[in-house]
ROVONU-368620 format. One record per residue: x negated, y negated, z of N, C-alpha, C in turn. Coordinates in pm, whole numbers. Example, Ala and Ser with C-alpha at 12.3 -4.5 7.8 and 13.67 -1.06 7.14 Angstrom:
<atoms>
{{-1319, 569, 780}, {-1230, 450, 780}, {-1320, 330, 780}}
{{-1285, 225, 708}, {-1367, 106, 714}, {-1290, -3, 787}}
</atoms>
This chain:
<atoms>
{{1797, 1125, -315}, {1931, 1049, -252}, {1968, 968, -354}}
{{2128, 943, -390}, {2150, 900, -499}, {2192, 724, -435}}
{{2181, 663, -494}, {2183, 526, -439}, {2190, 396, -606}}
{{2306, 353, -572}, {2347, 244, -681}, {2314, 79, -579}}
{{2201, 32, -694}, {2130, -33, -718}, {2131, -144, -833}}
{{2200, -293, -784}, {2207, -377, -904}, {2101, -480, -934}}
{{2005, -423, -1031}, {1851, -472, -1064}, {1849, -549, -1199}}
{{1757, -650, -1185}, {1779, -749, -1306}, {1702, -666, -1388}}
{{1804, -663, -1517}, {1748, -564, -1632}, {1628, -562, -1725}}
{{1625, -748, -1713}, {1431, -779, -1790}, {1380, -752, -1688}}
{{1392, -726, -1546}, {1286, -711, -1475}, {1241, -563, -1490}}
{{1331, -446, -1476}, {1317, -301, -1489}, {1288, -287, -1643}}
{{1303, -325, -1724}, {1227, -310, -1914}, {1126, -377, -1872}}
{{1051, -497, -1805}, {903, -501, -1767}, {847, -438, -1713}}
{{889, -357, -1652}, {830, -270, -1543}, {777, -183, -1619}}
{{895, -134, -1664}, {921, 19, -1732}, {825, -7, -1849}}
{{810, -129, -1930}, {655, -136, -2019}, {500, -113, -1977}}
{{508, -181, -1874}, {383, -256, -1788}, {342, -114, -1719}}
{{438, -69, -1665}, {376, 116, -1557}, {338, 204, -1639}}
{{433, 195, -1769}, {415, 335, -1891}, {519, 434, -1772}}
{{559, 405, -1703}, {710, 513, -1677}, {781, 525, -1727}}
{{848, 701, -1707}, {943, 721, -1795}, {1098, 707, -1785}}
{{1128, 701, -1681}, {1269, 629, -1628}, {1254, 550, -1515}}
{{1384, 459, -1542}, {1389, 347, -1434}, {1394, 435, -1291}}
{{1450, 544, -1257}, {1412, 610, -1127}, {1252, 626, -1122}}
{{1186, 611, -1160}, {995, 624, -1164}, {981, 503, -1151}}
{{1019, 378, -1181}, {1004, 263, -1179}, {988, 196, -1027}}
{{1149, 245, -948}, {1197, 194, -828}, {1124, 300, -756}}
{{1053, 408, -745}, {977, 487, -664}, {861, 423, -676}}
{{821, 355, -787}, {631, 362, -722}, {638, 229, -712}}
{{738, 158, -715}, {718, -31, -696}, {774, 43, -500}}
{{881, 58, -477}, {886, 81, -335}, {723, 198, -260}}
{{656, 233, -348}, {548, 322, -255}, {425, 199, -258}}
{{447, 143, -359}, {315, -23, -347}, {380, -86, -266}}
{{515, -159, -268}, {542, -259, -144}, {523, -181, -56}}
{{538, -27, 38}, {515, -10, 173}, {370, 28, 162}}
{{283, 57, 103}, {110, 8, 71}, {62, -94, 106}}
{{168, -182, 27}, {106, -331, 81}, {164, -396, 203}}
{{273, -363, 269}, {318, -379, 417}, {191, -309, 486}}
{{153, -198, 480}, {57, -125, 570}, {-92, -184, 581}}
{{-123, -238, 474}, {-247, -365, 419}, {-214, -441, 535}}
{{-138, -502, 522}, {-80, -619, 558}, {-113, -654, 746}}
{{-50, -526, 780}, {-4, -498, 875}, {-191, -491, 974}}
{{-255, -396, 873}, {-427, -372, 900}, {-462, -487, 907}}
{{-441, -573, 850}, {-501, -736, 824}, {-500, -770, 954}}
{{-384, -816, 973}, {-326, -835, 1108}, {-415, -818, 1220}}
{{-478, -699, 1255}, {-587, -698, 1347}, {-755, -725, 1347}}
{{-732, -749, 1240}, {-906, -862, 1233}, {-854, -1001, 1335}}
{{-999, -936, 1371}, {-1013, -1070, 1525}, {-1030, -996, 1621}}
{{-917, -914, 1641}, {-828, -842, 1782}, {-893, -741, 1862}}
{{-1007, -706, 1760}, {-1067, -570, 1803}, {-1203, -610, 1842}}
{{-1273, -615, 1987}, {-1372, -636, 2030}, {-1472, -534, 1974}}
{{-1576, -552, 1987}, {-1697, -421, 1953}, {-1777, -468, 1987}}
{{-1903, -359, 2053}, {-1982, -405, 2128}, {-2125, -372, 2027}}
{{-2164, -476, 2063}, {-2271, -535, 1988}, {-2392, -431, 2001}}
{{-2424, -342, 2099}, {-2539, -333, 2195}, {-2533, -124, 2086}}
{{-2370, -141, 2051}, {-2382, -8, 2026}, {-2447, 86, 1851}}
{{-2490, 163, 1915}, {-2608, 189, 1816}, {-2531, 344, 1722}}
{{-2462, 296, 1597}, {-2383, 451, 1551}, {-2510, 544, 1502}}
{{-2618, 498, 1433}, {-2716, 542, 1346}, {-2763, 698, 1490}}
{{-2754, 658, 1640}, {-2807, 753, 1738}, {-2757, 879, 1741}}
{{-2619, 840, 1699}, {-2520, 986, 1670}, {-2596, 1090, 1594}}
{{-2644, 1069, 1509}, {-2716, 1108, 1384}, {-2838, 1169, 1333}}
{{-2903, 1107, 1452}, {-3048, 1112, 1531}, {-3050, 1259, 1619}}
{{-2979, 1264, 1701}, {-2947, 1351, 1817}, {-2892, 1450, 1750}}
{{-2824, 1481, 1661}, {-2742, 1584, 1602}, {-2844, 1659, 1539}}
</atoms>
């Protein structure tokens, strides 16, 4: 999908150098992948403390009976 973006040229140059990407498109695509991954991780972190666990559950029991 063709998209026109106005991005700070110095930022793109730095990202190209740091990431070793061959093109500006590759830099933007990688940045978007990392952004999406980070946001998904943050959503998972929000779940900590919200899930109740059964203290008496023995997960090893399933391995012993099989």
